[in-house]
N, C-alpha and C positions, 0 to 999 in steps of 0.2 A: 271273460279272459279267453284268449285263443288256446287252442289244445292240438298237442301232437302226440302221435304214437311212435315210439322207437321199437322197431323189431329186429333182433339180430338174427343172422342167417349165415350158413356156410354149407354149401354143397347138398341142399336138401330142397330141390324145387318142388318135389311132390308134396311134402309136408308143408311148406311155405304157401302152396296154393290152398291147401285145406285151412290154413289159419285165415288167408285172406277171404275165403268164403264167410268166415265169422264176422270180418269188419264190412263185408258187404250187407250184412243183416243186423247191424247194430240199430237199436232204438234211437240212439243219438248219432247224428251223422255228420256234424260240423267238426270235422278234425282232418289233420294230414297225417299221412304215415311217411315215416323216414325209414327205409330199409339199411340197416347197417350190416353190410355184406363183407363178411372177413375173407374174401377172396373166391368167391364161386365163379363157375363158367358162365358161358353165355346162355346156358339153359335157364338159369335163374333170372337173367335179364328179361328172357321171353316171357317167363311167367308174369314179371312185373309189368311189362307192357301190355299184356293181354288183360290185367285187370284193372290197369289205368283206362283202357279203352272201355270198360265197362262202367266207369264213374267213380273208382276210387282216386282221391288225390294222393299220388305216390312219388315219392322221391328216393333214389338209390345212391348211397355213398359207398365207395367200393376202393380196397387197395388190393395189391398183389398178394397171393398166397404165400407167406413166409411162415407158415406154422400158426399156431393159436395166439391170435393177436385181438381177441375180442374186445379187450379194454381200450385198445387204441381206436378202433373203428367205431365203437360206441361215443368215444369222445368226438369224433369227427361228426358224428350223427347229432351230438347235443349242439355243435356249433352250425351244422345245417339246418336244425329245427327252428323255424321261426313261429315260436309258439310260447305263450306265458307258462304253461303248464304241460309236463310231458309224462306220458305214461309209457312204461317199459314192459316189453314181453319178448318171447322168442317166436321165430318163426316156425317152432314145430308146437306151438300152443294154439288151440282153437278157444276164442273168447266167447263166453255166454253173450246172449242177445243184449243184456244190460251192462256188459262189462264196462265200456266208456263211459255210460250215464252214471254208473255208481261212483266211479272215480271222481268225476266231475262234481257230482252233488255233495261229496264228502271231502273235497279238496279245502284246506284251511291254512291260514297264514302259520309259519312256525311248525308245521307239520309234514311227515311224508306217509305215504298209505302203503300198507304191506298186505297184498292180496294172496288168495290161495289158488291151488291147482288139484286137480285128480290125475294121477298118473295111470295111463292105460296101458294094457299089454299090446303086443305087435299085432295080434289077431284082430282086436278091436280098432286099433289105429289104422289098420289097411282097409277095415270094412267102412268107415264113414266115408259116405258120399256127400255131393253137394246138397242133396234134398234133405240129408239127415240133419244138416247144420241148418238149413232154411227153415225147417219145421221144429227145430229144437229137439229132435229125437236123439241127437248125439250127446244131450246132457240128462237122457232119462235112463235111470238105473235098469228098469226091466229090459229096454232094448240093448243097453251096453252088456247086460249079462248074457242076452242071447247071442251076442257077438264075441263072447269069450272073457269079458271083464268080470270074473266071478270073486274078485278079492273085495268083499263087502266093507271092509275096514277102510279100504283106500277110496271107496265111493261115498262113504259117509256124508261127505259135505254136500253132496249132490242130493242127498235124500231129506236135508231140512228144508221144509216149507218156507216160502219167501217171508211170511210174517215172523217167523221164528229167527231169522239170520242175524238180525241185528243184536238180539239177546245172545245168541251162540258166540258172536264175536266178543261181546262183554265178558262171557264165562270162560272163554278158553284161556288156557295157561301157555299158550304158545307165544312167545315173545315177537313183537311186531319188528322184523328185520327187513332190510332192502333185498328183495328177491328178484333175481334177473327174469324170471317167468312172469312176474305180477307185481309191479310197483310203481308209483308215481310220485311226482314232487314238483316244486317250483324251479323252473329253469334257473332262475337267479341264485337259489341256493346251491344247485349242482355246479355252476360255474364258480360260485364262491369257494366251494370244496375242491375246485380245480378237476372235478370229473372223476373218472376211474383211474386207479393207479396202475400205470401201463408196465410196471415190474411184474404184475401178477398173472399168471397164466390160469389154467382151471382149477377151480376149487376155492370158493369163498370170496373171489374178487368183488362180487356184488355185494356181499354183506360188510365188507370193509368199508365201502362207499357209506353205507348206512350208519357204521359206527363213527365216522367222521362226521357225519350229519348230526348224530345225537350229541357228540361232544361239543359241537357249535350250537346245541340248544334246539335243534330242528327234532321234535319228538316224533317217533313211529307210531302209527295207530293201525290196530290190526281190522283188516276187512276181509279176512280169509274165507269167510262163509257169504259175504254179500258181494264180492268181485271174484268170480271164478272162471277159469278156463281148463279145459282138459288138455293133457300133456301126452303127445304122441311118442310111441317107443322109438328108440334109436341107439345104435352102439355109441360108445364113448371112448374112441381111439386116442382122444387127446388128453385122456387123463393119466397124469404121469406123477409118481409118488415125489420126485424131487420138486416138482412144481408146487404139489400140496404142501409139503414141508416149508418151502420157502414162503408161500402165502401165508402160513399159520404164523411164522415169524414176524412178517409184516404186520399182520393184524394184532399180535402181542404187543407190538410196538405203538400201534395206533392207539390200543386201548390204555397201555400203561402210561403212554405220554400224553394223552387227551389230544391227541393230533386231530386238527380241524381241516387241514389242507395239505395235499399231497404235492411234492415238487415235480412229480413224476406224471403229471395230467396234461389237461387241455393246453396249459401255457407251453408245454414241451413241444406241441405240434409245429413243424416247420410251414413256411408259406405253401409248399408243395403238398403239404399234408392237409391244408384247410380246403374245405369244399369250394369248388369253383363256381361262379354263377351259373345259374341253371339255364339252358335253352329249352323253349317250349316243344322243340321237336326231339329232345333228347332226355332219357329218363336217367342215364347214368353219368358219372362225372370221372369216368377212366382216363 
């Protein structure tokens, strides 16, 4: 199968660069990254060009900044991704070296995968350098503690040895949900669900897609210990109580009505929204 990675980003070029360091050092390298850019400036485009020149297979889909429209740009990215299987994460998450390999190894028909993350404080987020990602030090609990990440409970997943991670996934009581920072599934299943519901702002819009997949018989599988990323700290100025309340209402309707396909998704994109054919000398389709 062909594999794509979809990374969402918005005005965070420094964090996106750190995320791309992680993809430069994956144990499995046969994948293409689509950057779902919710309206960032030219500084983000420059980061993408720089790492394309280093050998990453990168494409950027972009739209004008009109507030939080992550669901819409993710739908455009799904259309742009020419791959059978898609792994989703955020441009503020650095993947473990075997992140892509684990998602590929555990992919199965009729399933989506729900991975995990370790949230870092700002001090540790800023401290991570390229060499720390290349050597794996950015995932080592002693080093992270030395850089200000002292919440041992948050870092517990990193402390589980490799041989015990599969057992930890079986024993966890955490439900396998679709998480924007770390999830994967078959592109055909996502298209059948019509992608992300574009009515939804911040707060649960990713999980609502997973609930529709579950309603359609696509079962989630927990891999939160086997597929890990570290999440870099940032402010959330786009978090609005009104949006969260609306999202909760939509999710209640999805669950109660056993909804499998939203009418407010990929099919609602106009021809102007659809990704244009990519030119080899151009990484953006603005």
